[in-house]
mmCIF file of the N, C-alpha and C atoms, coordinates in Angstrom:
data_MODEL
# 
_entry.id   MODEL 
# 
loop_
_atom_site.group_PDB 
_atom_site.id 
_atom_site.type_symbol 
_atom_site.label_atom_id 
_atom_site.label_alt_id 
_atom_site.label_comp_id 
_atom_site.label_asym_id 
_atom_site.label_entity_id 
_atom_site.label_seq_id 
_atom_site.pdbx_PDB_ins_code 
_atom_site.Cartn_x 
_atom_site.Cartn_y 
_atom_site.Cartn_z 
_atom_site.occupancy 
_atom_site.B_iso_or_equiv 
_atom_site.pdbx_formal_charge 
_atom_site.auth_seq_id 
_atom_site.auth_comp_id 
_atom_site.auth_asym_id 
_atom_site.auth_atom_id 
_atom_site.pdbx_PDB_model_num 
ATOM 1   N N  . MET A 1 1  ? 0.852   -1.193 0.000  1.00 0.00 ? 1  MET A N  1 
ATOM 2   C CA . MET A 1 1  ? 0.000   0.000  0.000  1.00 0.00 ? 1  MET A CA 1 
ATOM 3   C C  . MET A 1 1  ? 0.888   1.244  0.000  1.00 0.00 ? 1  MET A C  1 
ATOM 4   N N  . ASN A 1 2  ? 0.636   2.156  -0.925 1.00 0.00 ? 2  ASN A N  1 
ATOM 5   C CA . ASN A 1 2  ? 1.411   3.397  -0.949 1.00 0.00 ? 2  ASN A CA 1 
ATOM 6   C C  . ASN A 1 2  ? 0.622   4.516  -0.286 1.00 0.00 ? 2  ASN A C  1 
ATOM 7   N N  . ASN A 1 3  ? 1.275   5.658  -0.107 1.00 0.00 ? 3  ASN A N  1 
ATOM 8   C CA . ASN A 1 3  ? 0.616   6.779  0.579  1.00 0.00 ? 3  ASN A CA 1 
ATOM 9   C C  . ASN A 1 3  ? -0.633  7.254  -0.146 1.00 0.00 ? 3  ASN A C  1 
ATOM 10  N N  . GLY A 1 4  ? -0.677  7.097  -1.467 1.00 0.00 ? 4  GLY A N  1 
ATOM 11  C CA . GLY A 1 4  ? -1.856  7.491  -2.225 1.00 0.00 ? 4  GLY A CA 1 
ATOM 12  C C  . GLY A 1 4  ? -3.089  6.714  -1.801 1.00 0.00 ? 4  GLY A C  1 
ATOM 13  N N  . ASP A 1 5  ? -2.878  5.481  -1.326 1.00 0.00 ? 5  ASP A N  1 
ATOM 14  C CA . ASP A 1 5  ? -3.997  4.672  -0.861 1.00 0.00 ? 5  ASP A CA 1 
ATOM 15  C C  . ASP A 1 5  ? -4.487  5.124  0.512  1.00 0.00 ? 5  ASP A C  1 
ATOM 16  N N  . LEU A 1 6  ? -3.656  5.827  1.258  1.00 0.00 ? 6  LEU A N  1 
ATOM 17  C CA . LEU A 1 6  ? -3.999  6.249  2.610  1.00 0.00 ? 6  LEU A CA 1 
ATOM 18  C C  . LEU A 1 6  ? -4.765  7.564  2.645  1.00 0.00 ? 6  LEU A C  1 
ATOM 19  N N  . PHE A 1 7  ? -4.569  8.383  1.624  1.00 0.00 ? 7  PHE A N  1 
ATOM 20  C CA . PHE A 1 7  ? -5.141  9.728  1.640  1.00 0.00 ? 7  PHE A CA 1 
ATOM 21  C C  . PHE A 1 7  ? -6.257  9.858  0.615  1.00 0.00 ? 7  PHE A C  1 
ATOM 22  N N  . ASN A 1 8  ? -7.378  10.377 1.042  1.00 0.00 ? 8  ASN A N  1 
ATOM 23  C CA . ASN A 1 8  ? -8.497  10.607 0.148  1.00 0.00 ? 8  ASN A CA 1 
ATOM 24  C C  . ASN A 1 8  ? -8.418  12.050 -0.326 1.00 0.00 ? 8  ASN A C  1 
ATOM 25  N N  . GLU A 1 9  ? -8.177  12.230 -1.615 1.00 0.00 ? 9  GLU A N  1 
ATOM 26  C CA . GLU A 1 9  ? -8.036  13.589 -2.155 1.00 0.00 ? 9  GLU A CA 1 
ATOM 27  C C  . GLU A 1 9  ? -9.357  14.355 -2.139 1.00 0.00 ? 9  GLU A C  1 
ATOM 28  N N  . ASN A 1 10 ? -10.444 13.655 -1.934 1.00 0.00 ? 10 ASN A N  1 
ATOM 29  C CA . ASN A 1 10 ? -11.748 14.305 -1.887 1.00 0.00 ? 10 ASN A CA 1 
ATOM 30  C C  . ASN A 1 10 ? -12.185 14.605 -0.456 1.00 0.00 ? 10 ASN A C  1 
ATOM 31  N N  . ILE A 1 11 ? -11.240 14.627 0.469  1.00 0.00 ? 11 ILE A N  1 
ATOM 32  C CA . ILE A 1 11 ? -11.588 14.792 1.885  1.00 0.00 ? 11 ILE A CA 1 
ATOM 33  C C  . ILE A 1 11 ? -12.319 16.103 2.142  1.00 0.00 ? 11 ILE A C  1 
ATOM 34  N N  . LYS A 1 12 ? -11.943 17.171 1.451  1.00 0.00 ? 12 LYS A N  1 
ATOM 35  C CA . LYS A 1 12 ? -12.636 18.448 1.655  1.00 0.00 ? 12 LYS A CA 1 
ATOM 36  C C  . LYS A 1 12 ? -14.091 18.335 1.239  1.00 0.00 ? 12 LYS A C  1 
ATOM 37  N N  . ALA A 1 13 ? -14.363 17.674 0.126  1.00 0.00 ? 13 ALA A N  1 
ATOM 38  C CA . ALA A 1 13 ? -15.740 17.489 -0.325 1.00 0.00 ? 13 ALA A CA 1 
ATOM 39  C C  . ALA A 1 13 ? -16.523 16.658 0.681  1.00 0.00 ? 13 ALA A C  1 
ATOM 40  N N  . ILE A 1 14 ? -15.896 15.650 1.247  1.00 0.00 ? 14 ILE A N  1 
ATOM 41  C CA . ILE A 1 14 ? -16.552 14.799 2.242  1.00 0.00 ? 14 ILE A CA 1 
ATOM 42  C C  . ILE A 1 14 ? -16.893 15.618 3.492  1.00 0.00 ? 14 ILE A C  1 
ATOM 43  N N  . ILE A 1 15 ? -15.936 16.404 3.961  1.00 0.00 ? 15 ILE A N  1 
ATOM 44  C CA . ILE A 1 15 ? -16.172 17.242 5.143  1.00 0.00 ? 15 ILE A CA 1 
ATOM 45  C C  . ILE A 1 15 ? -17.299 18.235 4.879  1.00 0.00 ? 15 ILE A C  1 
ATOM 46  N N  . CYS A 1 16 ? -17.264 18.900 3.722  1.00 0.00 ? 16 CYS A N  1 
ATOM 47  C CA . CYS A 1 16 ? -18.294 19.883 3.371  1.00 0.00 ? 16 CYS A CA 1 
ATOM 48  C C  . CYS A 1 16 ? -19.673 19.237 3.327  1.00 0.00 ? 16 CYS A C  1 
ATOM 49  N N  . GLN A 1 17 ? -19.753 18.076 2.695  1.00 0.00 ? 17 GLN A N  1 
ATOM 50  C CA . GLN A 1 17 ? -21.020 17.358 2.589  1.00 0.00 ? 17 GLN A CA 1 
ATOM 51  C C  . GLN A 1 17 ? -21.538 16.987 3.979  1.00 0.00 ? 17 GLN A C  1 
ATOM 52  N N  . ASN A 1 18 ? -20.639 16.557 4.850  1.00 0.00 ? 18 ASN A N  1 
ATOM 53  C CA . ASN A 1 18 ? -21.056 16.151 6.192  1.00 0.00 ? 18 ASN A CA 1 
ATOM 54  C C  . ASN A 1 18 ? -21.482 17.333 7.052  1.00 0.00 ? 18 ASN A C  1 
ATOM 55  N N  . ILE A 1 19 ? -20.825 18.459 6.918  1.00 0.00 ? 19 ILE A N  1 
ATOM 56  C CA . ILE A 1 19 ? -21.253 19.654 7.667  1.00 0.00 ? 19 ILE A CA 1 
ATOM 57  C C  . ILE A 1 19 ? -22.691 19.979 7.298  1.00 0.00 ? 19 ILE A C  1 
ATOM 58  N N  . LYS A 1 20 ? -22.954 20.017 6.004  1.00 0.00 ? 20 LYS A N  1 
ATOM 59  C CA . LYS A 1 20 ? -24.300 20.322 5.528  1.00 0.00 ? 20 LYS A CA 1 
ATOM 60  C C  . LYS A 1 20 ? -25.298 19.265 5.997  1.00 0.00 ? 20 LYS A C  1 
ATOM 61  N N  . LYS A 1 21 ? -24.916 17.995 5.899  1.00 0.00 ? 21 LYS A N  1 
ATOM 62  C CA . LYS A 1 21 ? -25.790 16.888 6.305  1.00 0.00 ? 21 LYS A CA 1 
ATOM 63  C C  . LYS A 1 21 ? -26.167 16.995 7.781  1.00 0.00 ? 21 LYS A C  1 
ATOM 64  N N  . TYR A 1 22 ? -25.164 17.160 8.639  1.00 0.00 ? 22 TYR A N  1 
ATOM 65  C CA . TYR A 1 22 ? -25.443 17.213 10.072 1.00 0.00 ? 22 TYR A CA 1 
ATOM 66  C C  . TYR A 1 22 ? -26.178 18.486 10.471 1.00 0.00 ? 22 TYR A C  1 
ATOM 67  N N  . ARG A 1 23 ? -25.908 19.583 9.761  1.00 0.00 ? 23 ARG A N  1 
ATOM 68  C CA . ARG A 1 23 ? -26.645 20.829 10.027 1.00 0.00 ? 23 ARG A CA 1 
ATOM 69  C C  . ARG A 1 23 ? -28.124 20.623 9.723  1.00 0.00 ? 23 ARG A C  1 
ATOM 70  N N  . LYS A 1 24 ? -28.409 19.997 8.578  1.00 0.00 ? 24 LYS A N  1 
ATOM 71  C CA . LYS A 1 24 ? -29.806 19.756 8.197  1.00 0.00 ? 24 LYS A CA 1 
ATOM 72  C C  . LYS A 1 24 ? -30.476 18.761 9.144  1.00 0.00 ? 24 LYS A C  1 
ATOM 73  N N  . GLU A 1 25 ? -29.745 17.725 9.544  1.00 0.00 ? 25 GLU A N  1 
ATOM 74  C CA . GLU A 1 25 ? -30.294 16.752 10.497 1.00 0.00 ? 25 GLU A CA 1 
ATOM 75  C C  . GLU A 1 25 ? -30.679 17.432 11.809 1.00 0.00 ? 25 GLU A C  1 
ATOM 76  N N  . LYS A 1 26 ? -29.917 18.442 12.180 1.00 0.00 ? 26 LYS A N  1 
ATOM 77  C CA . LYS A 1 26 ? -30.175 19.191 13.415 1.00 0.00 ? 26 LYS A CA 1 
ATOM 78  C C  . LYS A 1 26 ? -31.331 20.180 13.224 1.00 0.00 ? 26 LYS A C  1 
ATOM 79  N N  . GLY A 1 27 ? -31.768 20.333 11.970 1.00 0.00 ? 27 GLY A N  1 
ATOM 80  C CA . GLY A 1 27 ? -32.849 21.274 11.677 1.00 0.00 ? 27 GLY A CA 1 
ATOM 81  C C  . GLY A 1 27 ? -32.396 22.711 11.754 1.00 0.00 ? 27 GLY A C  1 
ATOM 82  N N  . MET A 1 28 ? -31.137 22.947 11.466 1.00 0.00 ? 28 MET A N  1 
ATOM 83  C CA . MET A 1 28 ? -30.556 24.276 11.607 1.00 0.00 ? 28 MET A CA 1 
ATOM 84  C C  . MET A 1 28 ? -30.378 24.919 10.224 1.00 0.00 ? 28 MET A C  1 
ATOM 85  N N  . ARG A 1 29 ? -30.755 26.163 10.125 1.00 0.00 ? 29 ARG A N  1 
ATOM 86  C CA . ARG A 1 29 ? -30.560 26.912 8.884  1.00 0.00 ? 29 ARG A CA 1 
ATOM 87  C C  . ARG A 1 29 ? -29.115 27.400 8.801  1.00 0.00 ? 29 ARG A C  1 
ATOM 88  N N  . VAL A 1 30 ? -28.679 27.700 7.587  1.00 0.00 ? 30 VAL A N  1 
ATOM 89  C CA . VAL A 1 30 ? -27.330 28.228 7.375  1.00 0.00 ? 30 VAL A CA 1 
ATOM 90  C C  . VAL A 1 30 ? -27.124 29.468 8.234  1.00 0.00 ? 30 VAL A C  1 
ATOM 91  N N  . MET A 1 31 ? -28.115 30.348 8.236  1.00 0.00 ? 31 MET A N  1 
ATOM 92  C CA . MET A 1 31 ? -27.960 31.604 8.986  1.00 0.00 ? 31 MET A CA 1 
ATOM 93  C C  . MET A 1 31 ? -27.840 31.355 10.494 1.00 0.00 ? 31 MET A C  1 
ATOM 94  N N  . ASP A 1 32 ? -28.509 30.309 10.991 1.00 0.00 ? 32 ASP A N  1 
ATOM 95  C CA . ASP A 1 32 ? -28.421 30.009 12.422 1.00 0.00 ? 32 ASP A CA 1 
ATOM 96  C C  . ASP A 1 32 ? -27.025 29.515 12.805 1.00 0.00 ? 32 ASP A C  1 
ATOM 97  N N  . LEU A 1 33 ? -26.496 28.597 11.995 1.00 0.00 ? 33 LEU A N  1 
ATOM 98  C CA . LEU A 1 33 ? -25.158 28.081 12.279 1.00 0.00 ? 33 LEU A CA 1 
ATOM 99  C C  . LEU A 1 33 ? -24.122 29.185 12.104 1.00 0.00 ? 33 LEU A C  1 
ATOM 100 N N  . ALA A 1 34 ? -24.271 29.989 11.069 1.00 0.00 ? 34 ALA A N  1 
ATOM 101 C CA . ALA A 1 34 ? -23.330 31.095 10.833 1.00 0.00 ? 34 ALA A CA 1 
ATOM 102 C C  . ALA A 1 34 ? -23.307 32.038 12.031 1.00 0.00 ? 34 ALA A C  1 
ATOM 103 N N  . GLU A 1 35 ? -24.474 32.342 12.560 1.00 0.00 ? 35 GLU A N  1 
ATOM 104 C CA . GLU A 1 35 ? -24.564 33.241 13.710 1.00 0.00 ? 35 GLU A CA 1 
ATOM 105 C C  . GLU A 1 35 ? -23.842 32.642 14.923 1.00 0.00 ? 35 GLU A C  1 
ATOM 106 N N  . GLN A 1 36 ? -24.077 31.360 15.172 1.00 0.00 ? 36 GLN A N  1 
ATOM 107 C CA . GLN A 1 36 ? -23.429 30.718 16.319 1.00 0.00 ? 36 GLN A CA 1 
ATOM 108 C C  . GLN A 1 36 ? -21.918 30.608 16.134 1.00 0.00 ? 36 GLN A C  1 
ATOM 109 N N  . LEU A 1 37 ? -21.479 30.459 14.872 1.00 0.00 ? 37 LEU A N  1 
ATOM 110 C CA . LEU A 1 37 ? -20.038 30.399 14.594 1.00 0.00 ? 37 LEU A CA 1 
ATOM 111 C C  . LEU A 1 37 ? -19.403 31.788 14.576 1.00 0.00 ? 37 LEU A C  1 
ATOM 112 N N  . ASP A 1 38 ? -20.246 32.821 14.519 1.00 0.00 ? 38 ASP A N  1 
ATOM 113 C CA . ASP A 1 38 ? -19.794 34.203 14.401 1.00 0.00 ? 38 ASP A CA 1 
ATOM 114 C C  . ASP A 1 38 ? -19.061 34.429 13.078 1.00 0.00 ? 38 ASP A C  1 
ATOM 115 N N  . VAL A 1 39 ? -19.667 33.887 11.997 1.00 0.00 ? 39 VAL A N  1 
ATOM 116 C CA . VAL A 1 39 ? -19.171 34.115 10.636 1.00 0.00 ? 39 VAL A CA 1 
ATOM 117 C C  . VAL A 1 39 ? -20.353 34.574 9.790  1.00 0.00 ? 39 VAL A C  1 
ATOM 118 N N  . SER A 1 40 ? -20.066 35.116 8.623  1.00 0.00 ? 40 SER A N  1 
ATOM 119 C CA . SER A 1 40 ? -21.142 35.537 7.733  1.00 0.00 ? 40 SER A CA 1 
ATOM 120 C C  . SER A 1 40 ? -21.794 34.310 7.094  1.00 0.00 ? 40 SER A C  1 
ATOM 121 N N  . VAL A 1 41 ? -23.021 34.499 6.641  1.00 0.00 ? 41 VAL A N  1 
ATOM 122 C CA . VAL A 1 41 ? -23.727 33.426 5.939  1.00 0.00 ? 41 VAL A CA 1 
ATOM 123 C C  . VAL A 1 41 ? -22.943 33.022 4.696  1.00 0.00 ? 41 VAL A C  1 
ATOM 124 N N  . ASN A 1 42 ? -22.408 34.006 3.978  1.00 0.00 ? 42 ASN A N  1 
ATOM 125 C CA . ASN A 1 42 ? -21.629 33.707 2.773  1.00 0.00 ? 42 ASN A CA 1 
ATOM 126 C C  . ASN A 1 42 ? -20.392 32.879 3.098  1.00 0.00 ? 42 ASN A C  1 
ATOM 127 N N  . HIS A 1 43 ? -19.753 33.177 4.217  1.00 0.00 ? 43 HIS A N  1 
ATOM 128 C CA . HIS A 1 43 ? -18.578 32.405 4.614  1.00 0.00 ? 43 HIS A CA 1 
ATOM 129 C C  . HIS A 1 43 ? -18.968 30.955 4.905  1.00 0.00 ? 43 HIS A C  1 
ATOM 130 N N  . LEU A 1 44 ? -20.064 30.763 5.612  1.00 0.00 ? 44 LEU A N  1 
ATOM 131 C CA . LEU A 1 44 ? -20.509 29.398 5.904  1.00 0.00 ? 44 LEU A CA 1 
ATOM 132 C C  . LEU A 1 44 ? -20.906 28.669 4.629  1.00 0.00 ? 44 LEU A C  1 
ATOM 133 N N  . LYS A 1 45 ? -21.545 29.363 3.703  1.00 0.00 ? 45 LYS A N  1 
ATOM 134 C CA . LYS A 1 45 ? -21.889 28.737 2.421  1.00 0.00 ? 45 LYS A CA 1 
ATOM 135 C C  . LYS A 1 45 ? -20.627 28.277 1.696  1.00 0.00 ? 45 LYS A C  1 
ATOM 136 N N  . ARG A 1 46 ? -19.556 29.077 1.778  1.00 0.00 ? 46 ARG A N  1 
ATOM 137 C CA . ARG A 1 46 ? -18.282 28.668 1.167  1.00 0.00 ? 46 ARG A CA 1 
ATOM 138 C C  . ARG A 1 46 ? -17.707 27.454 1.886  1.00 0.00 ? 46 ARG A C  1 
ATOM 139 N N  . ILE A 1 47 ? -17.843 27.409 3.227  1.00 0.00 ? 47 ILE A N  1 
ATOM 140 C CA . ILE A 1 47 ? -17.362 26.262 3.997  1.00 0.00 ? 47 ILE A CA 1 
ATOM 141 C C  . ILE A 1 47 ? -18.091 24.996 3.554  1.00 0.00 ? 47 ILE A C  1 
ATOM 142 N N  . GLU A 1 48 ? -19.395 25.099 3.318  1.00 0.00 ? 48 GLU A N  1 
ATOM 143 C CA . GLU A 1 48 ? -20.199 23.951 2.924  1.00 0.00 ? 48 GLU A CA 1 
ATOM 144 C C  . GLU A 1 48 ? -20.060 23.601 1.449  1.00 0.00 ? 48 GLU A C  1 
ATOM 145 N N  . SER A 1 49 ? -19.369 24.424 0.690  1.00 0.00 ? 49 SER A N  1 
ATOM 146 C CA . SER A 1 49 ? -19.215 24.189 -0.740 1.00 0.00 ? 49 SER A CA 1 
ATOM 147 C C  . SER A 1 49 ? -17.917 23.447 -1.031 1.00 0.00 ? 49 SER A C  1 
ATOM 148 N N  . ALA A 1 50 ? -18.049 22.266 -1.612 1.00 0.00 ? 50 ALA A N  1 
ATOM 149 C CA . ALA A 1 50 ? -16.866 21.476 -1.977 1.00 0.00 ? 50 ALA A CA 1 
ATOM 150 C C  . ALA A 1 50 ? -16.080 22.155 -3.093 1.00 0.00 ? 50 ALA A C  1 
ATOM 151 N N  . ASN A 1 51 ? -16.724 23.069 -3.826 1.00 0.00 ? 51 ASN A N  1 
ATOM 152 C CA . ASN A 1 51 ? -16.063 23.746 -4.952 1.00 0.00 ? 51 ASN A CA 1 
ATOM 153 C C  . ASN A 1 51 ? -15.206 24.926 -4.520 1.00 0.00 ? 51 ASN A C  1 
ATOM 154 N N  . ASP A 1 52 ? -15.359 25.363 -3.270 1.00 0.00 ? 52 ASP A N  1 
ATOM 155 C CA . ASP A 1 52 ? -14.570 26.496 -2.783 1.00 0.00 ? 52 ASP A CA 1 
ATOM 156 C C  . ASP A 1 52 ? -13.123 26.055 -2.609 1.00 0.00 ? 52 ASP A C  1 
ATOM 157 N N  . ARG A 1 53 ? -12.199 26.890 -2.996 1.00 0.00 ? 53 ARG A N  1 
ATOM 158 C CA . ARG A 1 53 ? -10.774 26.523 -2.956 1.00 0.00 ? 53 ARG A CA 1 
ATOM 159 C C  . ARG A 1 53 ? -10.163 26.631 -1.573 1.00 0.00 ? 53 ARG A C  1 
ATOM 160 N N  . ASN A 1 54 ? -10.798 27.381 -0.688 1.00 0.00 ? 54 ASN A N  1 
ATOM 161 C CA . ASN A 1 54 ? -10.248 27.546 0.654  1.00 0.00 ? 54 ASN A CA 1 
ATOM 162 C C  . ASN A 1 54 ? -10.554 26.323 1.509  1.00 0.00 ? 54 ASN A C  1 
ATOM 163 N N  . ASN A 1 55 ? -9.644  26.015 2.393  1.00 0.00 ? 55 ASN A N  1 
ATOM 164 C CA . ASN A 1 55 ? -9.840  24.904 3.318  1.00 0.00 ? 55 ASN A CA 1 
ATOM 165 C C  . ASN A 1 55 ? -10.436 25.413 4.620  1.00 0.00 ? 55 ASN A C  1 
ATOM 166 N N  . ILE A 1 56 ? -11.158 24.540 5.283  1.00 0.00 ? 56 ILE A N  1 
ATOM 167 C CA . ILE A 1 56 ? -11.743 24.876 6.577  1.00 0.00 ? 56 ILE A CA 1 
ATOM 168 C C  . ILE A 1 56 ? -10.672 24.677 7.652  1.00 0.00 ? 56 ILE A C  1 
ATOM 169 N N  . SER A 1 57 ? -10.618 25.588 8.602  1.00 0.00 ? 57 SER A N  1 
ATOM 170 C CA . SER A 1 57 ? -9.630  25.440 9.667  1.00 0.00 ? 57 SER A CA 1 
ATOM 171 C C  . SER A 1 57 ? -10.100 24.374 10.656 1.00 0.00 ? 57 SER A C  1 
ATOM 172 N N  . LEU A 1 58 ? -9.159  23.781 11.319 1.00 0.00 ? 58 LEU A N  1 
ATOM 173 C CA . LEU A 1 58 ? -9.476  22.772 12.325 1.00 0.00 ? 58 LEU A CA 1 
ATOM 174 C C  . LEU A 1 58 ? -10.301 23.393 13.450 1.00 0.00 ? 58 LEU A C  1 
ATOM 175 N N  . MET A 1 59 ? -9.991  24.618 13.829 1.00 0.00 ? 59 MET A N  1 
ATOM 176 C CA . MET A 1 59 ? -10.735 25.291 14.891 1.00 0.00 ? 59 MET A CA 1 
ATOM 177 C C  . MET A 1 59 ? -12.192 25.513 14.474 1.00 0.00 ? 59 MET A C  1 
ATOM 178 N N  . THR A 1 60 ? -12.417 25.901 13.233 1.00 0.00 ? 60 THR A N  1 
ATOM 179 C CA . THR A 1 60 ? -13.789 26.098 12.756 1.00 0.00 ? 60 THR A CA 1 
ATOM 180 C C  . THR A 1 60 ? -14.534 24.771 12.728 1.00 0.00 ? 60 THR A C  1 
ATOM 181 N N  . LEU A 1 61 ? -13.887 23.720 12.254 1.00 0.00 ? 61 LEU A N  1 
ATOM 182 C CA . LEU A 1 61 ? -14.520 22.404 12.239 1.00 0.00 ? 61 LEU A CA 1 
ATOM 183 C C  . LEU A 1 61 ? -14.845 21.947 13.656 1.00 0.00 ? 61 LEU A C  1 
ATOM 184 N N  . TYR A 1 62 ? -13.942 22.219 14.582 1.00 0.00 ? 62 TYR A N  1 
ATOM 185 C CA . TYR A 1 62 ? -14.169 21.878 15.993 1.00 0.00 ? 62 TYR A CA 1 
ATOM 186 C C  . TYR A 1 62 ? -15.392 22.620 16.539 1.00 0.00 ? 62 TYR A C  1 
ATOM 187 N N  . LYS A 1 63 ? -15.489 23.918 16.238 1.00 0.00 ? 63 LYS A N  1 
ATOM 188 C CA . LYS A 1 63 ? -16.629 24.718 16.704 1.00 0.00 ? 63 LYS A CA 1 
ATOM 189 C C  . LYS A 1 63 ? -17.933 24.186 16.116 1.00 0.00 ? 63 LYS A C  1 
ATOM 190 N N  . ILE A 1 64 ? -17.902 23.824 14.831 1.00 0.00 ? 64 ILE A N  1 
ATOM 191 C CA . ILE A 1 64 ? -19.088 23.267 14.182 1.00 0.00 ? 64 ILE A CA 1 
ATOM 192 C C  . ILE A 1 64 ? -19.489 21.965 14.864 1.00 0.00 ? 64 ILE A C  1 
ATOM 193 N N  . SER A 1 65 ? -18.518 21.143 15.199 1.00 0.00 ? 65 SER A N  1 
ATOM 194 C CA . SER A 1 65 ? -18.816 19.860 15.849 1.00 0.00 ? 65 SER A CA 1 
ATOM 195 C C  . SER A 1 65 ? -19.476 20.078 17.209 1.00 0.00 ? 65 SER A C  1 
ATOM 196 N N  . ILE A 1 66 ? -19.038 21.092 17.931 1.00 0.00 ? 66 ILE A N  1 
ATOM 197 C CA . ILE A 1 66 ? -19.628 21.403 19.238 1.00 0.00 ? 66 ILE A CA 1 
ATOM 198 C C  . ILE A 1 66 ? -21.066 21.903 19.057 1.00 0.00 ? 66 ILE A C  1 
ATOM 199 N N  . ILE A 1 67 ? -21.258 22.834 18.138 1.00 0.00 ? 67 ILE A N  1 
ATOM 200 C CA . ILE A 1 67 ? -22.586 23.410 17.913 1.00 0.00 ? 67 ILE A CA 1 
ATOM 201 C C  . ILE A 1 67 ? -23.579 22.349 17.436 1.00 0.00 ? 67 ILE A C  1 
ATOM 202 N N  . LEU A 1 68 ? -23.138 21.497 16.506 1.00 0.00 ? 68 LEU A N  1 
ATOM 203 C CA . LEU A 1 68 ? -24.040 20.485 15.952 1.00 0.00 ? 68 LEU A CA 1 
ATOM 204 C C  . LEU A 1 68 ? -24.099 19.220 16.807 1.00 0.00 ? 68 LEU A C  1 
ATOM 205 N N  . GLU A 1 69 ? -23.262 19.180 17.848 1.00 0.00 ? 69 GLU A N  1 
ATOM 206 C CA . GLU A 1 69 ? -23.206 18.026 18.754 1.00 0.00 ? 69 GLU A CA 1 
ATOM 207 C C  . GLU A 1 69 ? -22.892 16.735 17.991 1.00 0.00 ? 69 GLU A C  1 
ATOM 208 N N  . VAL A 1 70 ? -21.841 16.827 17.162 1.00 0.00 ? 70 VAL A N  1 
ATOM 209 C CA . VAL A 1 70 ? -21.385 15.700 16.353 1.00 0.00 ? 70 VAL A CA 1 
ATOM 210 C C  . VAL A 1 70 ? -19.895 15.517 16.629 1.00 0.00 ? 70 VAL A C  1 
ATOM 211 N N  . ARG A 1 71 ? -19.485 14.290 16.898 1.00 0.00 ? 71 ARG A N  1 
ATOM 212 C CA . ARG A 1 71 ? -18.050 14.031 17.099 1.00 0.00 ? 71 ARG A CA 1 
ATOM 213 C C  . ARG A 1 71 ? -17.294 14.450 15.843 1.00 0.00 ? 71 ARG A C  1 
ATOM 214 N N  . ILE A 1 72 ? -16.148 15.059 16.024 1.00 0.00 ? 72 ILE A N  1 
ATOM 215 C CA . ILE A 1 72 ? -15.409 15.625 14.902 1.00 0.00 ? 72 ILE A CA 1 
ATOM 216 C C  . ILE A 1 72 ? -15.008 14.566 13.866 1.00 0.00 ? 72 ILE A C  1 
ATOM 217 N N  . ASP A 1 73 ? -14.767 13.340 14.302 1.00 0.00 ? 73 ASP A N  1 
ATOM 218 C CA . ASP A 1 73 ? -14.376 12.302 13.351 1.00 0.00 ? 73 ASP A CA 1 
ATOM 219 C C  . ASP A 1 73 ? -15.500 11.952 12.382 1.00 0.00 ? 73 ASP A C  1 
ATOM 220 N N  . LYS A 1 74 ? -16.741 12.232 12.752 1.00 0.00 ? 74 LYS A N  1 
ATOM 221 C CA . LYS A 1 74 ? -17.876 11.942 11.878 1.00 0.00 ? 74 LYS A CA 1 
ATOM 222 C C  . LYS A 1 74 ? -17.840 12.772 10.593 1.00 0.00 ? 74 LYS A C  1 
ATOM 223 N N  . PHE A 1 75 ? -17.186 13.928 10.633 1.00 0.00 ? 75 PHE A N  1 
ATOM 224 C CA . PHE A 1 75 ? -17.105 14.777 9.449  1.00 0.00 ? 75 PHE A CA 1 
ATOM 225 C C  . PHE A 1 75 ? -16.188 14.195 8.374  1.00 0.00 ? 75 PHE A C  1 
ATOM 226 N N  . PHE A 1 76 ? -15.368 13.229 8.747  1.00 0.00 ? 76 PHE A N  1 
ATOM 227 C CA . PHE A 1 76 ? -14.412 12.622 7.821  1.00 0.00 ? 76 PHE A CA 1 
ATOM 228 C C  . PHE A 1 76 ? -14.927 11.336 7.198  1.00 0.00 ? 76 PHE A C  1 
ATOM 229 N N  . GLU A 1 77 ? -16.113 10.891 7.594  1.00 0.00 ? 77 GLU A N  1 
ATOM 230 C CA . GLU A 1 77 ? -16.661 9.634  7.102  1.00 0.00 ? 77 GLU A CA 1 
ATOM 231 C C  . GLU A 1 77 ? -17.353 9.833  5.767  1.00 0.00 ? 77 GLU A C  1 
ATOM 232 N N  . LYS A 1 78 ? -16.962 8.987  4.823  1.00 0.00 ? 78 LYS A N  1 
ATOM 233 C CA . LYS A 1 78 ? -17.584 9.048  3.507  1.00 0.00 ? 78 LYS A CA 1 
ATOM 234 C C  . LYS A 1 78 ? -18.916 8.335  3.561  1.00 0.00 ? 78 LYS A C  1 
ATOM 235 N N  . GLY A 1 79 ? -19.970 9.042  3.155  1.00 0.00 ? 79 GLY A N  1 
ATOM 236 C CA . GLY A 1 79 ? -21.313 8.457  3.143  1.00 0.00 ? 79 GLY A CA 1 
ATOM 237 C C  . GLY A 1 79 ? -21.763 8.168  1.730  1.00 0.00 ? 79 GLY A C  1 
ATOM 238 N N  . ASN A 1 80 ? -22.838 7.460  1.622  1.00 0.00 ? 80 ASN A N  1 
ATOM 239 C CA . ASN A 1 80 ? -23.389 7.147  0.306  1.00 0.00 ? 80 ASN A CA 1 
ATOM 240 C C  . ASN A 1 80 ? -24.581 8.020  -0.045 1.00 0.00 ? 80 ASN A C  1 
ATOM 241 N N  . GLU A 1 81 ? -24.868 8.984  0.809  1.00 0.00 ? 81 GLU A N  1 
ATOM 242 C CA . GLU A 1 81 ? -26.005 9.858  0.563  1.00 0.00 ? 81 GLU A CA 1 
ATOM 243 C C  . GLU A 1 81 ? -25.689 10.798 -0.580 1.00 0.00 ? 81 GLU A C  1 
ATOM 244 N N  . ASP A 1 82 ? -26.719 11.157 -1.324 1.00 0.00 ? 82 ASP A N  1 
ATOM 245 C CA . ASP A 1 82 ? -26.507 12.178 -2.349 1.00 0.00 ? 82 ASP A CA 1 
ATOM 246 C C  . ASP A 1 82 ? -26.578 13.532 -1.670 1.00 0.00 ? 82 ASP A C  1 
ATOM 247 N N  . SER A 1 83 ? -25.834 14.489 -2.186 1.00 0.00 ? 83 SER A N  1 
ATOM 248 C CA . SER A 1 83 ? -25.815 15.820 -1.556 1.00 0.00 ? 83 SER A CA 1 
ATOM 249 C C  . SER A 1 83 ? -26.969 16.640 -2.097 1.00 0.00 ? 83 SER A C  1 
ATOM 250 N N  . THR A 1 84 ? -27.847 17.033 -1.195 1.00 0.00 ? 84 THR A N  1 
ATOM 251 C CA . THR A 1 84 ? -28.997 17.848 -1.583 1.00 0.00 ? 84 THR A CA 1 
ATOM 252 C C  . THR A 1 84 ? -28.952 19.177 -0.902 1.00 0.00 ? 84 THR A C  1 
# 
């Protein structure tokens, strides 16, 4: 097994999809989570967008995990759900 097998290059897309998934499961609107994170709605939309070139900081992901009451490792799990 080489290092390429260990790293998922789509990890940012997986994290973004999971943030959105868990936010919706919690019944929380983008504006509500943005307010609790103390970021703009547009910034949170970029965080949830797999197409955005910027990476999410570990501290922001940690804060999201606390607000959504989801263990941080859950954001790294690849799901089979379609992104809606």
